[in-house]
C-alpha positions as CSV (number, residue, x, y, z in Angstrom):
1,M,31.0,85.2,80.5
2,N,29.0,84.1,83.6
3,P,31.6,82.6,86.0
4,S,29.0,81.0,88.3
5,P,29.5,77.3,87.2
6,F,33.2,77.5,88.1
7,A,32.4,79.3,91.4
8,A,30.0,76.5,92.4
9,E,32.6,73.8,92.1
10,R,33.9,71.8,95.1
11,L,37.4,70.6,94.3
12,L,38.9,67.4,95.7
13,F,42.5,68.4,94.8
14,T,44.7,71.4,95.3
15,P,45.6,73.3,92.2
16,A,49.1,74.5,92.0
17,T,50.2,78.1,91.5
18,P,51.8,78.1,88.0
19,D,55.4,79.1,87.7
20,A,56.2,82.4,85.9
21,D,57.3,80.5,82.7
22,A,54.5,77.8,82.9
23,I,53.2,76.5,79.6
24,P,50.0,78.3,78.7
25,L,47.5,75.5,77.9
26,I,43.8,75.4,77.0
27,Y,42.1,72.2,77.8
28,A,38.7,71.9,76.0
29,F,35.7,69.7,76.1
30,P,33.7,70.0,72.9
31,N,30.3,70.3,74.5
32,E,28.5,72.3,77.1
33,Y,29.9,72.6,80.6
34,T,27.2,70.5,82.2
35,V,28.2,67.6,79.9
36,G,32.0,68.1,80.0
37,I,32.2,68.4,83.8
38,T,30.4,65.0,84.1
39,S,33.1,63.3,82.1
40,L,35.4,61.5,84.6
41,G,38.2,61.4,82.1
42,Y,38.0,65.1,81.5
43,Q,38.0,65.9,85.2
44,V,41.0,63.7,85.9
45,I,43.2,65.1,83.1
46,W,42.2,68.7,84.0
47,A,43.1,68.1,87.6
48,T,46.4,66.5,86.6
49,L,47.3,69.5,84.6
50,A,46.1,72.0,87.2
51,A,48.2,70.4,89.9
52,R,51.4,71.0,87.9
53,R,53.5,74.2,88.4
54,D,54.9,74.0,84.9
55,V,51.5,74.3,83.2
56,A,49.0,77.1,83.4
57,V,45.7,75.4,82.3
58,S,42.4,77.1,81.4
59,R,39.2,75.2,80.7
60,L,37.1,75.8,77.6
61,F,33.6,74.5,76.9
62,T,31.2,75.4,74.1
63,D,29.1,77.7,76.5
64,I,31.6,79.0,79.0
65,H,35.4,79.2,79.7
66,E,37.9,80.3,82.2
67,S,40.2,83.3,81.5
68,L,42.1,82.1,78.4
69,P,45.7,82.9,77.5
70,S,46.2,85.2,74.6
71,T,49.0,83.1,73.1
72,P,48.5,79.4,74.2
73,E,51.2,77.0,73.3
74,L,49.1,73.9,73.6
75,V,45.3,73.4,73.0
76,G,43.9,70.0,74.0
77,F,40.6,68.4,73.4
78,S,39.0,65.4,75.2
79,M,36.8,63.6,72.7
80,S,34.3,61.0,74.0
81,W,31.5,61.2,71.3
82,E,32.1,61.0,67.6
83,L,29.7,63.8,66.6
84,D,31.4,66.3,68.9
85,Y,33.9,66.9,66.0
86,V,31.6,69.7,64.9
87,N,32.2,71.6,68.2
88,I,36.0,71.0,68.0
89,L,36.0,72.8,64.6
90,S,33.9,75.6,66.0
91,L,36.1,76.1,69.1
92,L,39.2,76.1,66.9
93,E,37.6,78.9,64.8
94,T,36.7,80.8,68.1
95,L,40.4,80.6,69.0
96,D,41.5,81.8,65.5
97,I,43.3,78.5,64.9
98,P,43.2,77.1,61.4
99,L,41.2,73.9,61.2
100,R,43.8,71.8,59.5
101,S,47.2,71.1,61.0
102,S,48.8,71.7,57.6
103,E,47.6,75.3,57.6
104,R,49.1,76.2,61.0
105,S,52.4,77.9,61.4
106,A,54.8,79.0,64.2
107,V,52.3,81.5,65.5
108,H,49.7,78.8,66.3
109,P,49.6,76.4,69.3
110,L,50.0,72.7,68.9
111,V,46.5,71.1,68.9
112,F,46.4,67.8,70.7
113,G,43.5,65.4,71.4
114,G,42.8,62.3,73.4
115,G,39.9,60.2,74.7
116,P,38.1,57.0,73.6
117,V,37.0,58.2,70.2
118,L,40.5,59.3,69.2
119,T,42.2,56.2,70.7
120,A,39.8,53.9,68.8
121,N,40.2,55.4,65.3
122,P,41.5,59.0,65.0
123,E,41.8,59.0,61.2
124,P,38.6,60.9,60.2
125,Y,39.7,63.7,62.5
126,A,43.5,63.3,62.1
127,D,44.0,66.3,59.7
128,F,42.5,68.6,62.4
129,F,45.1,67.6,65.1
130,D,48.8,68.1,65.4
131,V,49.2,65.4,68.0
132,I,46.9,62.6,69.3
133,L,47.5,60.8,72.5
134,L,46.5,57.1,72.2
135,G,45.6,55.4,75.5
136,D,45.4,56.1,79.2
137,G,46.1,59.6,80.4
138,E,47.7,58.5,83.6
139,L,50.7,57.3,81.5
140,L,50.6,59.7,78.5
141,L,50.0,63.1,79.9
142,G,53.2,63.4,82.0
143,E,55.3,62.0,79.1
144,F,53.7,64.4,76.6
145,I,54.3,67.5,78.7
146,A,57.9,66.4,79.5
147,A,58.6,65.8,75.9
148,Y,57.1,69.1,74.9
149,Q,59.3,70.9,77.5
150,M,62.4,69.6,75.8
151,V,61.5,71.2,72.5
152,R,59.3,74.0,73.7
153,H,61.4,76.7,72.0
154,A,62.3,74.7,68.9
155,D,60.6,75.1,65.5
156,R,57.3,73.4,64.8
157,K,58.8,70.6,62.6
158,T,61.4,69.7,65.3
159,Q,58.7,69.7,68.0
160,L,56.5,67.3,66.1
161,H,59.3,65.0,65.2
162,H,60.4,64.8,68.8
163,L,56.9,64.2,70.1
164,A,56.4,61.4,67.6
165,T,59.2,59.4,69.3
166,I,57.3,59.2,72.6
167,P,55.3,55.9,73.0
168,G,51.6,56.5,72.5
169,V,52.1,60.0,70.9
170,Y,50.7,60.0,67.4
171,V,51.6,62.8,64.9
172,P,49.3,62.2,61.9
173,S,51.1,64.6,59.6
174,L,54.2,62.4,59.8
175,Y,52.5,59.4,58.0
176,E,51.9,59.1,54.3
177,I,48.6,57.3,53.4
178,T,48.4,55.6,50.0
179,Y,45.0,54.7,48.5
180,A,43.9,52.4,45.6
181,G,42.6,55.5,43.7
182,A,40.4,58.2,45.0
183,T,37.6,55.8,45.9
184,G,39.6,52.7,46.7
185,P,40.7,51.3,50.1
186,V,43.8,52.2,52.0
187,V,46.8,50.4,50.4
188,A,49.7,51.5,52.7
189,I,50.6,53.7,55.6
190,Q,54.2,54.7,55.9
191,P,56.1,57.0,58.2
192,R,57.6,60.0,56.4
193,A,60.9,59.9,58.2
194,A,63.3,57.3,59.7
195,D,62.9,58.7,63.2
196,V,59.1,58.2,63.1
197,P,57.8,54.7,64.3
198,A,56.0,52.6,61.8
199,Q,53.5,51.6,64.5
200,V,52.2,53.7,67.4
201,Q,51.3,51.6,70.5
202,K,48.3,52.5,72.6
203,Q,49.5,53.1,76.2
204,T,47.8,51.1,79.0
205,F,47.9,52.1,82.7
206,R,48.2,48.9,84.8
207,G,48.0,50.3,88.3
208,N,45.3,49.3,90.9
209,A,44.4,52.9,91.9
210,L,41.9,53.9,89.2
211,S,40.2,57.3,88.7
212,A,37.9,59.2,91.0
213,S,36.2,62.6,90.6
214,T,38.3,65.7,91.1
215,V,35.4,68.1,91.3
216,V,31.8,67.9,92.4
217,T,29.2,70.4,91.3
218,A,25.4,70.9,91.1
219,Q,25.9,72.1,87.6
220,A,26.9,68.6,86.3
221,A,24.5,66.6,84.2
222,W,24.5,64.1,87.1
223,E,24.0,66.7,89.8
224,N,26.5,66.6,92.6
225,I,27.7,63.2,91.7
226,Y,31.1,61.9,92.9
227,M,32.3,59.2,90.5
228,V,34.7,56.3,91.4
229,E,36.1,53.9,88.8
230,V,35.7,50.4,90.2
231,V,37.0,48.5,87.2
232,R,38.5,49.3,83.9
233,S,37.8,47.2,80.7
234,C,35.7,44.0,80.9
235,P,36.8,40.4,81.1
236,E,33.9,39.1,79.0
237,M,35.3,40.2,75.6
238,C,32.1,40.3,73.6
239,R,33.4,40.4,70.0
240,F,31.7,43.7,69.1
241,C,32.7,45.6,72.2
242,L,35.1,48.5,72.1
243,A,34.8,49.1,75.8
244,S,36.4,45.6,76.4
245,Y,38.9,45.1,73.5
246,L,40.3,48.6,73.3
247,T,40.9,48.9,77.1
248,L,42.3,45.5,77.8
249,P,43.5,44.1,80.2
250,F,40.7,44.0,82.8
251,R,41.9,46.0,85.9
252,I,40.4,46.4,89.3
253,A,40.8,49.1,91.9
254,D,42.1,47.8,95.3
255,V,39.1,48.0,97.6
256,E,40.9,48.8,100.9
257,A,43.8,50.8,99.6
258,S,42.0,52.7,96.8
259,L,38.2,52.4,96.6
260,M,37.3,52.9,100.2
261,P,39.5,55.9,100.8
262,A,38.3,57.5,97.5
263,I,34.7,57.0,98.5
264,E,35.1,58.5,101.9
265,R,37.0,61.5,100.4
266,G,34.1,62.2,98.0
267,L,31.3,61.7,100.5
268,Q,32.7,64.5,102.6
269,V,31.4,67.0,99.9
270,T,28.3,65.2,98.5
271,D,25.9,62.4,99.3
272,R,25.7,61.0,95.7
273,L,28.0,58.3,94.6
274,G,28.5,56.8,91.1
275,L,30.3,53.5,90.7
276,L,31.7,53.4,87.2
277,G,33.1,50.7,84.9
278,A,32.1,48.5,82.0
279,S,31.5,45.6,84.3
280,V,31.4,46.9,87.9
281,T,29.9,43.9,89.6
282,Q,32.7,41.6,88.3
283,H,35.1,43.2,90.7
284,P,36.2,40.1,92.7
285,E,35.5,41.9,96.0
286,F,32.3,43.6,94.9
287,D,30.3,41.8,97.7
288,S,32.6,43.3,100.3
289,L,32.1,46.7,98.7
290,L,28.3,46.3,99.1
291,D,28.8,45.4,102.8
292,Y,30.9,48.6,103.1
293,L,28.2,50.7,101.5
294,N,25.5,49.1,103.7
295,R,27.1,50.5,106.9
296,P,24.8,52.9,108.8
297,A,27.3,55.8,108.1
298,F,26.2,55.7,104.5
299,D,22.5,55.3,104.9
300,Q,21.8,58.8,103.4
301,V,24.0,58.2,100.4
302,R,22.4,57.8,96.9
303,V,24.3,55.2,94.8
304,S,24.2,54.9,91.0
305,L,25.7,52.0,89.2
306,A,26.8,51.5,85.6
307,S,25.5,48.6,83.6
308,V,26.1,45.3,85.4
309,R,26.6,41.8,84.2
310,T,23.3,39.9,84.3
311,N,24.3,36.9,86.4
312,T,25.6,39.2,89.1
313,V,22.2,40.7,89.8
314,T,21.5,39.3,93.3
315,P,18.7,40.2,95.7
316,K,21.5,41.6,97.9
317,L,22.7,44.0,95.1
318,A,19.1,45.0,94.4
319,A,18.3,45.6,98.1
320,T,21.5,47.7,98.5
321,L,20.6,49.9,95.5
322,V,17.0,50.3,96.8
323,K,18.4,51.3,100.3
324,H,20.5,53.9,98.5
325,D,17.7,55.5,96.5
326,A,18.0,53.6,93.3
327,R,14.9,52.3,91.5
328,S,16.3,50.5,88.5
329,I,19.2,48.5,87.3
330,T,20.6,48.1,83.8
331,I,21.8,44.9,82.1
332,A,23.1,44.3,78.6
333,V,21.7,41.1,77.0
334,E,22.2,42.0,73.3
335,S,19.8,39.3,72.1
336,G,17.2,36.8,73.3
337,S,18.8,34.2,71.0
338,D,21.3,31.7,72.5
339,R,22.8,31.3,69.0
340,V,23.5,35.0,68.5
341,R,24.9,35.4,71.9
342,E,27.3,32.5,71.2
343,I,28.4,34.2,68.0
344,I,29.2,37.5,69.8
345,N,30.7,35.7,72.8
346,K,28.0,36.9,75.2
347,K,28.3,34.2,78.0
348,L,24.7,34.4,79.1
349,T,21.6,32.2,79.1
350,N,17.9,33.2,79.1
351,D,17.5,31.5,82.4
352,E,20.1,33.8,83.9
353,I,18.3,36.8,82.5
354,V,15.0,35.7,84.0
355,Q,16.7,35.1,87.3
356,A,18.2,38.6,87.2
357,A,14.6,40.0,86.8
358,L,13.4,37.9,89.7
359,N,16.3,39.0,91.9
360,A,15.8,42.6,91.0
361,K,12.1,42.4,92.0
362,A,12.9,40.4,95.1
363,G,15.4,43.1,96.2
364,G,12.7,45.8,95.8
365,L,13.7,47.4,92.5
366,S,10.8,48.7,90.4
367,S,12.4,48.8,87.0
368,L,14.8,46.7,84.9
369,K,16.4,48.2,81.8
370,L,17.9,45.9,79.2
371,Y,20.2,46.8,76.3
372,G,19.9,44.9,73.0
373,M,21.2,45.1,69.5
374,A,19.8,44.6,66.0
375,G,21.8,43.6,63.0
376,L,24.4,41.6,64.8
377,P,26.5,39.4,62.5
378,G,24.7,36.1,61.8
379,E,21.3,37.4,63.1
380,E,18.2,36.1,61.4
381,M,14.5,36.9,61.9
382,A,14.1,33.9,64.2
383,D,16.6,35.4,66.6
384,L,14.5,38.6,66.8
385,E,11.5,36.5,67.6
386,Q,13.4,34.9,70.4
387,T,14.2,38.4,71.8
388,V,10.4,39.2,71.7
389,N,9.7,35.9,73.5
390,L,12.4,36.6,76.1
391,M,10.7,40.0,76.9
392,R,7.3,38.3,77.2
393,T,8.8,35.7,79.5
394,L,10.3,38.4,81.7
395,K,7.0,40.2,81.9
396,K,5.2,37.0,83.0
397,A,7.9,35.9,85.4
398,A,8.3,39.2,87.2
399,P,4.8,40.9,87.1
400,G,4.9,44.5,88.2
401,L,8.6,45.0,87.3
402,H,8.7,47.8,84.7
403,L,10.7,46.5,81.7
404,T,12.5,48.7,79.2
405,L,14.5,47.4,76.2
406,G,16.8,49.9,74.7
407,C,18.0,48.7,71.3
408,S,20.8,50.0,69.0
409,T,22.1,48.9,65.6
410,F,25.3,46.9,65.6
411,V,28.2,49.3,64.6
412,P,31.6,47.8,63.8
413,K,34.4,49.3,66.0
414,A,38.2,49.4,65.4
415,H,40.4,47.0,67.3
416,T,37.5,44.5,67.8
417,P,37.1,41.1,66.1
418,F,34.0,42.5,64.3
419,Q,35.8,45.5,62.8
420,W,35.7,43.8,59.3
421,F,31.9,43.5,59.3
422,G,29.6,46.1,57.9
423,V,26.3,47.5,59.2
424,D,23.4,45.2,58.3
425,P,21.1,47.3,55.9
426,Q,18.2,45.3,57.3
427,A,18.8,46.5,60.8
428,E,16.2,49.3,60.5
429,K,13.5,46.9,59.6
430,R,14.5,44.7,62.5
431,L,14.2,47.6,64.9
432,Q,10.7,48.2,63.5
433,F,9.8,44.5,63.9
434,L,10.8,44.7,67.6
435,Q,8.9,47.9,68.1
436,K,5.8,46.5,66.6
437,H,5.8,43.3,68.6
438,L,7.0,44.6,72.0
439,R,5.0,47.8,72.3
440,S,1.8,45.8,71.6
441,Q,2.8,43.8,74.7
442,G,3.0,46.9,76.8
443,I,6.8,46.7,77.0
444,D,8.7,50.0,76.9
445,F,10.9,49.7,73.7
446,R,13.4,52.4,73.0
447,P,15.2,52.1,69.7
448,E,18.2,54.2,68.8
449,S,18.2,56.0,65.5
450,Y,19.3,53.6,62.7
451,N,20.3,56.6,60.5
452,W,22.6,58.0,63.2
453,S,24.1,54.5,63.7
454,V,25.0,54.6,60.1
455,I,26.9,57.9,60.7
456,Q,28.5,56.4,63.8
457,A,29.8,53.5,61.6
458,L,31.0,55.9,59.0
459,L,33.1,57.7,61.6
460,S,34.2,54.5,63.4
461,R,35.6,53.0,60.2
462,G,36.6,56.1,58.4
463,D,39.9,57.2,57.0
464,R,41.5,60.6,56.5
465,R,39.6,61.4,53.3
466,L,36.5,62.0,55.5
467,S,38.0,65.2,56.8
468,H,36.7,67.0,53.7
469,L,33.3,65.4,54.2
470,L,33.2,66.5,57.8
471,E,33.9,70.1,57.0
472,L,31.2,70.1,54.3
473,T,28.7,68.4,56.6
474,R,29.3,71.1,59.2
475,H,28.9,73.8,56.6
476,Y,25.6,72.3,55.5
477,G,24.2,72.2,59.1
478,D,25.3,68.9,60.6
479,S,22.1,67.0,59.9
480,L,21.5,63.6,58.3
481,G,20.7,65.4,55.1
482,S,24.0,67.3,55.4
483,Y,26.0,64.0,55.1
484,R,24.0,62.9,52.0
485,R,24.6,66.3,50.4
486,A,28.3,66.2,51.2
487,F,28.8,62.7,49.8
488,K,27.0,63.9,46.6
489,D,29.4,66.9,46.4
490,L,32.4,64.7,46.8
491,K,31.3,61.8,44.5
492,G,34.3,60.4,42.7
493,Q,36.7,62.1,45.2
494,I,36.2,59.8,48.2
495,P,34.6,56.3,48.6
496,P,30.8,56.1,48.8
497,L,29.0,55.8,52.1
498,D,28.3,52.1,51.4
499,Y,32.1,51.3,51.4
500,Y,32.6,52.7,54.8
501,V,29.4,51.6,56.4
502,H,28.0,48.4,54.8
503,T,30.9,46.7,53.1
504,Q,32.5,43.6,54.7
505,W,36.2,44.3,54.5
506,Q,38.8,41.7,53.5
507,L,41.0,40.3,56.3
508,D,44.2,41.0,54.3
509,Q,43.4,44.7,53.5
510,T,45.2,47.6,55.2
511,L,42.7,49.2,57.6
512,P,42.7,53.0,58.2
513,W,44.1,52.3,61.7
514,S,46.6,49.5,60.8
515,H,49.5,51.7,62.0
516,L,47.9,52.2,65.4
517,Q,48.4,49.2,67.7
518,G,45.7,48.4,70.2
519,P,46.0,46.0,73.1
520,L,45.7,42.9,70.9
521,P,47.6,42.3,67.6
522,E,45.5,41.9,64.4
523,A,46.3,38.2,64.2
524,T,44.6,37.6,67.6
525,L,41.5,39.5,66.5
526,I,41.4,37.4,63.4
527,K,41.5,34.2,65.5
528,H,38.6,35.6,67.6
529,L,36.7,36.4,64.5
530,A,37.2,32.9,63.1
531,T,35.7,31.4,66.2
532,A,32.6,33.5,65.5
533,T,32.3,32.9,61.8
534,E,32.4,29.2,62.3
535,L,29.0,29.6,63.9
536,L,27.5,31.7,61.1
537,S,25.3,30.1,58.4
538,P,27.2,29.5,55.1
539,A,25.4,32.3,53.4
540,L,26.9,34.8,55.8
541,T,30.5,33.8,55.7
């Protein structure tokens, strides 16, 4: 294969020379190189492995790979998008590894996975993995490799049992799932042996030196970008938000000890800087970080910013971004309705949104991108009308500022207070309502596909029975029609689509991920949900 993408990389770490008996390991990203190398999580885990002498790591993407070992002992996948499961199955076939863990023997490597999708709810994909790492790689990776070294030459059963005793290391095959019939809900999840923990706890890194790019390349989807993680998680805790609840607690990078040295290190090899985090501008010292970036030494640096909290959009922030070649800023407003925002715990007023638009324009930005949602719990048509009115108000208040509203369908996520809700079947019509009323006003409205949101919900709430559906869907071509055809083939063998996607689940039922403990216990999530449901109309509770 063409080695040029690897040759073009500029590394910000020093790879080790592997020992003679180093563990041969393949670390894969289930997408093309340009996508995978733009993932900060993938970069950091790869560099951590490549800096170890006891591991010989080779990278694998769907379109290119490094020289691969003929007999790898470990094959790992970083999974950050649900639908990439198709590529995981294809890559396993390319490596001559059986798709299901139950079909692998002593001659096959252990297949492990990690990343946000697998940490949230690994169950639809669980039968394809021998091991899943739940949580932050800074903690898990070293423990996993050390544990594997202890049983490296043992039989497969011994290896898996030992790995299952490590905090955050989940071995799906060692858990028995009981269902209320073929099409009923999960009834119980039990470990198959006494040495296997009943609950697997997600691991949380609590340090104040967060991640930064380990490689910069023109071949990345964000060309030549150097990424620095400013914050991790989000203190706002919107009740639908996986990025907040799954990654709690909110952590910040130390500006002087961590952020500034990391930025200076990266800007030695590029002039493009990306500041990452679910709520970057809520770093308590963000203003001093702006002052730092505004020094003359950084005048030629292009700065990109992740979505920012609305009430932190100041003229100073806007002017700093303009100075560093940015033209737009992105804020998440979710809805134009005060009532809906209260239900979802979005601490934001329309006045603050208007002020953000005014500040963006005053600072010289030419575009404001807003994120919204349709089908949020408790939403009524009057709330959508308020969203339309908000966009009209913004257009009138800040003439000349290009407004874009991107809008998705609410999808319930594991480990959040809204995990028990289903997708609103009316959401598609509500997206169409917004499109009709906003585009006629000259506002750039960009809805996400409702049908693909349904599939996302299927995967985010799914259990292990979906593995058969996923194999069939891939066989049929991985289109929306493929899912419908696969459900038809499996009718009576698994629950219908409606159960996974649209049904509101009972608070006392066993969830597919009940044996996997996130940052907050279920009882706390139920309390947060109760606060929201008190605000719903009686017909919706």
